[in-house]
C-alpha positions, -999 to 999 in steps of 0.1 A, spaced: 60 25 -508 37 23 -542 16 50 -555 1 61 -590 19 90 -605 26 116 -629 55 106 -650 65 122 -682 26 134 -690 19 96 -682 2 80 -650 23 49 -637 26 27 -610 60 34 -590 80 32 -558 82 61 -544 98 77 -509 82 73 -481 67 101 -464 80 110 -431 59 131 -407 81 165 -394 66 183 -361 29 193 -364 21 160 -388 3 130 -388 18 95 -412 -15 81 -420 -24 48 -445 -50 59 -474 -77 38 -470 -96 53 -502 -93 85 -525 -115 97 -550 -106 110 -586 -114 141 -589 -120 162 -627 -94 182 -619 -67 155 -613 -77 144 -649 -71 180 -667 -41 182 -648 -24 154 -659 -37 164 -698 -25 197 -689 0 196 -667 30 221 -685 2 249 -691 -8 243 -654 27 248 -641 30 283 -663 -6 294 -645 8 288 -613 39 309 -616 11 336 -627 -11 332 -595 5 350 -564 11 321 -536 7 290 -556 36 267 -557 45 257 -591 50 217 -596 81 204 -609 70 179 -637 106 169 -637 97 151 -605 70 122 -600 30 139 -588 8 117 -569 -21 130 -571 -56 124 -545 -68 154 -523 -103 135 -516 -92 106 -492 -102 90 -456 -73 74 -439 -63 57 -405 -34 73 -385 -2 55 -381 23 73 -364 29 110 -352 59 137 -361 85 148 -328 70 167 -306 29 164 -319 4 156 -300 -11 120 -302 -45 134 -298 -63 104 -318 -47 63 -312 -31 50 -343 -64 32 -365 -84 62 -360 -102 63 -391 -98 106 -400 -103 127 -432 -90 163 -430 -87 193 -457 -56 190 -483 -36 213 -469 1 216 -451 6 250 -438 46 258 -442 70 288 -428 62 304 -465 24 294 -472 2 269 -477 10 235 -498 -19 215 -509 -21 173 -506 -21 156 -540 -6 190 -559 28 189 -540 60 173 -553 68 175 -512 29 161 -500 25 134 -523 -21 123 -524 -42 100 -516 -27 80 -549 -4 63 -524 -4 35 -498 5 67 -470 2 104 -470 15 131 -445 -11 156 -433 -16 188 -411 -21 173 -372 -40 203 -359 -66 202 -394 -74 160 -388 -109 151 -381 -121 115 -367 -147 102 -388 -179 98 -368 -206 73 -363 -191 45 -378 -185 60 -411 -173 38 -437 -140 48 -451 -154 50 -487 -181 77 -477 -159 92 -458 -138 103 -489 -170 116 -506 -162 146 -475 -140 170 -497 -159 168 -530 -197 178 -512 -180 208 -495 -170 222 -532 -207 219 -536 -221 230 -501 -195 260 -502 -209 274 -539 -242 271 -524 -229 292 -493 -214 319 -514 -244 323 -539 -262 340 -508 -292 330 -517 -329 343 -508 -365 337 -506 -369 344 -540 -345 333 -560 -345 303 -584 -314 279 -585 -305 260 -617 -280 239 -619 -258 237 -652 -244 200 -654 -243 171 -635 -212 159 -625 -198 154 -587 -195 195 -581 -231 197 -594 -243 167 -575 -231 181 -543 -250 221 -551 -280 203 -555 -273 183 -521 -270 216 -509 -300 231 -521 -320 204 -510 -307 207 -475 -311 249 -475 -348 238 -486 -348 261 -523 -376 246 -541 -380 241 -573 -342 231 -576 -337 233 -614 -307 207 -634 -295 202 -668 -270 176 -684 -270 157 -714 -261 124 -701 -291 99 -689 -273 87 -660 -266 124 -641 -301 137 -652 -314 102 -629 -286 108 -601 -294 149 -601 -327 135 -591 -318 112 -565 -302 139 -545 -327 165 -549 -339 177 -580 -372 186 -584 -369 192 -627 -342 176 -642 -338 190 -681 -318 176 -715 -304 202 -729 -305 185 -758 -346 183 -760 -355 213 -742 -340 247 -723 -333 250 -686 -341 283 -687 -381 282 -695 -387 262 -662 -371 286 -642 -399 305 -624 -413 338 -635 -406 368 -614 -381 348 -595 -345 360 -595 -322 335 -615 -295 321 -598 -273 296 -624 -247 276 -609 -223 267 -638 -209 234 -627 -189 227 -661 -158 238 -661 -151 240 -699 -143 269 -725 -174 285 -743 -200 272 -712 -200 302 -696 -206 321 -726 -239 299 -732 -253 310 -696 -247 344 -706 -267 344 -737 -291 323 -717 -299 335 -685 -323 362 -679 -320 397 -671 -309 400 -633 -293 367 -634 -268 355 -607 -241 334 -621 -218 313 -600 -193 298 -614 -182 264 -600 -168 245 -625 -131 249 -626 -123 259 -664 -80 257 -661 -84 267 -700 -85 303 -717 -121 306 -724 -138 341 -740 -170 355 -734 -186 393 -747 -194 411 -718 -217 432 -736 -244 402 -729 -239 407 -693 -236 443 -694 -270 445 -713 -290 421 -687 -274 435 -657 -255 400 -651 -238 395 -617 -212 370 -614 -196 349 -584 -164 329 -588 -160 301 -558 -132 279 -553 -130 252 -522 -143 256 -488 -144 267 -454 -129 244 -425 -165 247 -406 -182 236 -441 -156 211 -446 -161 196 -410 -199 196 -416 -201 176 -447 -186 147 -429 -213 150 -401 -240 152 -431 -223 122 -441 -220 104 -409 -257 116 -405 -268 103 -436 -281 133 -449 -262 125 -481 -268 92 -503 -234 84 -506 -238 49 -524 -249 65 -552 -225 84 -559 -200 58 -561 -198 43 -593 -167 22 -592 -133 11 -570 -99 6 -579 -66 -1 -567 -34 21 -578 -26 -3 -604 -64 8 -623 -59 45 -623 -48 51 -653 -79 33 -670 -97 51 -644 -85 82 -659 -99 72 -693 -132 56 -682 -141 93 -667 -145 104 -700 -179 91 -704 -202 103 -680 -226 70 -687 -199 49 -672 -190 66 -639 -195 100 -616 -172 90 -587 -141 66 -588 -124 59 -557 -85 46 -551 -83 20 -528 -42 19 -527 -42 -11 -508 -60 -34 -526 
């Protein structure tokens, strides 16, 4: 089958082996798959990411001498089942799934495993127990937003917000926008959002932000309601950003780190100590949160169409990686391998 692969540090289109479902697994045809910022970073810093994986318990390092097929934000249709697997859903059924494959020696992540290619390929193998049927006639391109939406919803849940909290979202890329949706659905207001990009500020307002700020012009922290506890969602994930939050956040603020920084960073703890800041790091989502996000999309409670700014076939993945470096051009590009 055809796939967009990372090979020798470059993204290219190649023929790769057909995935074969084992017991408890399902073969699906990929209809669409979102390009995640984590994919961009891994492609650029693959050797460093492999070394990090070796130092984190339970992580299976990728073998860079073999092809890697990214893609963990996907929607597909059921084709076939592995031997002895209960056929709960008919062939042709649209499905989403958490990108996880349980194995005897631990879980594998679809799209970050040499053995389980992701959605930048014509077909994938998924875990049968994790499949969710796409409801309400939700189109595949909207259903593919379930995974990135769940990341933001999870961050809001982990924040354990209280009535007297004042949220500030720093960075309005896909994660920040999903956090804004989560805050809006919880009825937490006013929601303040900050981003240098006019396009992303526009999307932040569309997703539910009450106040949008250009950090070049004014401080978002000055917009926080006096007397309320600031809860700052860091949704950028680049070195230096966390230190900026440390310096700008008010006393007793809670910082929720949702941006996935994959490089070494430096902070000065004294700022956090003097201000008595608290930090909550977050990653991923629970199965319940994932299923809830699929329902939210199916019920029209999220403006999915506004988040999708481009679609490409496999031959367009390499260029899409480059284009996503400019926030004015794109928010979420979807790969449609059948194109």
